[in-house]
Phi, psi and omega in degrees: 000316184288336175293334176275319183219099181290349184263019175275101189299314179296326180294325176298313181298321179294315181297317177301316183291327176290314179299323181292320182294322179280351180075018176285077191295320180293317178292321184298314181295320184290323180292316177297317181303313182299316185290330182282340172291329185261328185227151166290141178266142182288173182298316185295317182296314178301314187297315180300317181294312185297319181298318175299317180288330176297319183293330182269345183273117182241318187273161182291330177292324178289330178294321179297329175293320180298316177305318180294322175295320175298320176298322177292321183296317185287355182269333182295302179217154178273102188236124180295327182292325176291319180295316181299317178298321184293312183298315180291326176293322181298331184296333180292343180259027185285342181281344178286161177300129180073017184293318179297316179292329175294318177299312179302320180298316180291318179298321181291322176295325180291320179295321178297320187280316184225016181291343181273351186300118190301315186267333184242357181290329184306320187299323179289318177301316178296318178296320177297315178296324179294322177294318179294324178292327174295322174299316183296322180295322177289339180274348181292140181287164180295149179302132179088351182264155174267122187291143173291168177298325175298313179297319177300318181289325181290321175301313179297320180296319182290318177299324181288329176294320184289319179301320183296315181297318178297316186291323183296313182297319185290345177266009177241138181283107179231153174292142182062035179287340178298321179295320178297321179297314184294320177303320182290318182298322179294318186280325184280135179281338183260153175300150179287128178306151182296321179298327179290320180298314179302315177293323175300314183295321181291321178296319180296322175295322176293324178298318177303326178285332180280333191300321181295328180287318175296324177291322177303314178297321180294324184264354180275158176266157179303139010268356178059032183295313182298323180288322176297315183294325174298321180295311182300316181299319177304311184288330179297319178291329178286328169083017178274109182302325180290319173296322176297317179297317186291321176293326173298315183296324174299318179294322181283332174298330180261345183227055186290341183258021183250105182295327178297324179293319175298318181298318181291321179294316179293324177298318178300314183300312183298325188263337184244302186282315177059026175272120192307306187292321175300311182300307184295321179298319180293319182293321179300312179296326182298311182287334175288323182279321182232067183294345181277358185263106187292334180299324182292319177297316179301315176296328178292317181297318177294322179293325177291322177295322178299322181260018171061045173292144182304140185305323181302320185283322173302315180295320172302316178296318177302317178299323176294325179297317179302332186257015184280342176080064175291158186277328186242151179291324177302336174296322180289329174295320182297312184291323173299319181297314181300319180290318178294326175298317180294315176299320177302318185289348177274344186274136173265103187282353176286345171272146178298322182211147180200166180294322180297321182291320178296320177296322178292318178295321181291326176293315176305314181298316180295322178299314178299319182287326180293316180292334184278323183268293191293306187289318179295320181300320180280318185251358179067018178204153178281333188086348182225065187298329182269009175054048181297326181297309178299323175301316181292323176302310179304322183291318181297313181297319186284311191275316192259333185246359182049042182245079182289335179300309177296323179297318183295319178299318186291316180296325178297318173301318182299316186283340177281353179266029175091009184259000185291344180275356187258127178297319183293335178289316179293319179294329173299310183297317178299319178300320177296314180295323180293325180280329188228001180245226183219167180299319183304315184282335174292324178289320181293318177297319178290325177294323174291324178296316179302320188284326189259333187295135182242339187271309179227069178297336176305320181301306184291332177294320182291324174299317181298312178297327177294318181295319180290325182293331185266318192237349190270163173277177175302311181305315179298320182292314181297314177301316182290322179295311182303315182299310182294318182297316176299313184297311179297327175295314177297322182292314179300320181292321177295317180293326178294313180296319177297324176293324179291321178294316180298312180300319179298319173302313177302316181297314179296320175297318177295323179291321180295315181297319178302317177293322178295318182296318183290321176302314181296321181295319182291325181293314179298316183296318182295316178303315185296319182295314182293323179290325176299312178299318177297318179298323178299314184296320181294321182299320177297328178288325188260020186297338182292348178286329176071005180236105185287344183291338180289337175297320179297329180289323185280338184289127182283142176279192182301136177286128183267151176304126178089358183259058171082033174301140177092352180263122180273112171274179184295324181293320180297320176306315178300319177296317185294322177298316182294341177291321189263340179201104186290329182269023178297143182289147180287152180285134173287155185272062180266168186313319183303311181294328180294322177296322181290325178293328182296332177293340180244023182294339182292343178290339180270001175297129182294142183277113182260120175286154176280133180270113181296343178292344180256020182306321189286346179247011185237142173239158180253122183246130186216175183071022178276162181292131175295342183264009182294125181275140180044065178304329182300310185293314182301312185286325178299320177296326180289319189261358179297336182291341183272337184151175181297124180269124176283317187193139171244130186237088172294150180254130178246158173278173179296345180265001179087008179270145182289138189259005174089005178213164182197175174247135176240117180255125179256172178285322186236155182292324184296332177295316182297319184290323175295323179298336179291336177290352178271004181301139183068011171300133180281125180231117178052048175078006180227141177289125184274129179265125178240119181222159171308149179274099185237136173283110185290340174295327177267341182232070185297336184276000183291124183271130185248346184285132191279344185235153183299144178245016181242171185295127175238102184292343179262006184239142178246151171249123183244125173238165180078022179282145174294147181297335177279356181289127181265167178299320182288325176295318180294319179297324179293329176287320189274336187283352175288348184247008179154179182278106181277124182269325184199145175231129177238110179276125180281130180233163176276190182299325179284358182087005184274142183296149178249010178082012185236158182201152169246129177238124185256123178261174184289328183208176183291323181300314179296320183297315184300314179299320181294322178295321180292327186269334189259337184296126185088003186287143176264122178245112181053043176074013177245134179270117181265156175246132187234129179214163174292140186290121178207075181296152174290164184290138177279135176269118182274139179296154184286323184237143181307316188283348182286331182247209179292158180299127173289138186286350179248000174275182177288136181311141193293336187292344180275002177262151173276186183303331182250016179085006175267155183294150182294339179292349177273357177284161181288138182270006179283139172308147185290329178302314183289331172294326176297324182279323185260339185216089185298148185293125179244149179268129178275179183297315183270012176087004180273150180276124186275095177228028179267171180302326183303317180293315184291334179293345180287340179255109185291340182287124180270139178294150178292134181300136177228161178266174184300325183297315181301318179299314180303313180298316185291324179290334178277356178289139181273000000 
């Protein structure tokens, strides 16, 4: 796998683990070496490597190699455990020449690096003191002997070293510093000086201020970015550079793949500390951890130039940046611009020619070719459509090299790349020619601009006339006026034709929309009339019930989009029969018909509204399959594990089809809370959404969308997948580039795949590598597109009834055809409405049978009894 993809981080880890288990030490060392060349290693990996090498190091030459390994380890991340291991290992070489001083040197470097660590720094201070105490024991004279002046001086010197260590430690806020103070009191024969006590108390006060931030870090879950940022802000206010540096390093050790954190740290080092070794080390580690971030590379190049690093090293670093694998084509333009700026600052333009100038020109030419060949081939775009690099090159040639001939050649090349139609490009060239060229070329450029510009030709026409007004002859003025007038006349003619064409298209669309609207209105009016007649026939059969209000309950309202379109229910079948034979016999009510009617029995289910007073014991369940059979039984089995279910209220359309959502009411509130944990559980191939029952009218800001709509750098969006691609097959393709945490195949309402998927990786680095390797890959003869997930903003409807049914609004089946309650319909029987108030077609095609319509007729119908109504309905 590594021979195919050397940047597979997890594959490196697996190989190292297997080689360590097998005891293949030579191969193990080589595998670790290769991984360290590509990635910074974590604290755990370094400690395992160091311990293995320490076991094998016996001779002095091998010990030196271990020292070199330690030096590499402490440069990746600042880790107290590695520094402590380094110092303790160095004590083993105390017998060699200069061994004691080497140990002290390592301890001092360790204290500088992590001695201020509030929670882990104490261990280093104590280890250092133990080492000095051991030296003190060896310097003690033999019992009963009188020490020589040299021995006495050595004893005093060693005692002073231990005193100094105690005093330095007590001036730093560290955990358990009270115990260190008590230990010093017991060890010291003399009273502790007042200045030391004062510093100790001051450190104690500072420790109390730091404790809340340390406790927040201790209780927080990874990545702890917010907690670390709060800690950094606190230390920035205090202003101690060493403490600020340490907290940044602690944050980066746990968040090494966060480019913004590296950028803020490097900016602080660049502007405040300005220590060359420290600054360059931080920049180097930043680009090793986040090589896909072009901003970190640009800052690194600037830092190296700022600290006067050798030109060959800067050039080498730039070449590494080109091979870093940036995500966007524009990233390559940015890194080339940064490098070209650096090369331009090296040139002494007072000389006619120099090695630096030739290198700059060569780099400009290479940049143009690189963007044309490498970048366009990979991204299908240059990343530099306005040719900014060529523009800068032309400016350098014109302004700094006085070479307008080369500048004109470059601008001619720029215009041939599709930029001649833009007025601003011509005016940019004109300004350069005006400043460093001559009037003849200015006039020539403007004449070409008038001819070619298509976005704002008025601008270039005005500039041309201004030029001729100031510098031109009468002949020049006449030529300019004629050219501009002809050009603007053609432009206005073209614009008029385009406007007419657009207006004609708009009119056609408007007419088509009106025709569709009229057709829908006629169709609805026709259906309404036919259903009314069918309802009369049913009413005659059911007269023995004696309650005409039941007919109103049975009549279906307007068919909504998605509510079972295309499914012929029994009532629809009757209407169809009436179209071809009005006198057709009615179906007898035999067992076969009873079975047929059972399929639509859900239409007779009484419509139960949700009681908002029970929100605390109710959850809203959505995104269920429309084809789910017996949703009450299915959902009760699912949710009984959370507690006793009081009621399940699935929502059906007026045609009796399940709409994919329901209310689940529990006996106890804790059961509803526990049920929220079932959110995203897969039911019949779809993720079930379980959310609190919230009234959106009272809580308009309540978010119901289940997936992120913002940029997620660790997640990929894949399109162009074959519909037959399964989750397992996609995972096999994706896991070669990193640890896949989750895969979501996007489906429509019916659960059918749409050829889209979201793939979540463990971190940004793996996602970035996956984009580079998988974009354009062929899966089952389909070329897929892969990008970092960044969905467009979701547009919410202005009115709840304008879009899909809101899961927190009143269930849709209690609404009539126009969103009004059914209780607002006229309670007059249809037979009576036909006789006294003929059906009239409204503007939108609806049948006007609402109270608003009846109110236009002041005459009230005579009150009748139920018997009167029955007689009237039975009349032919």
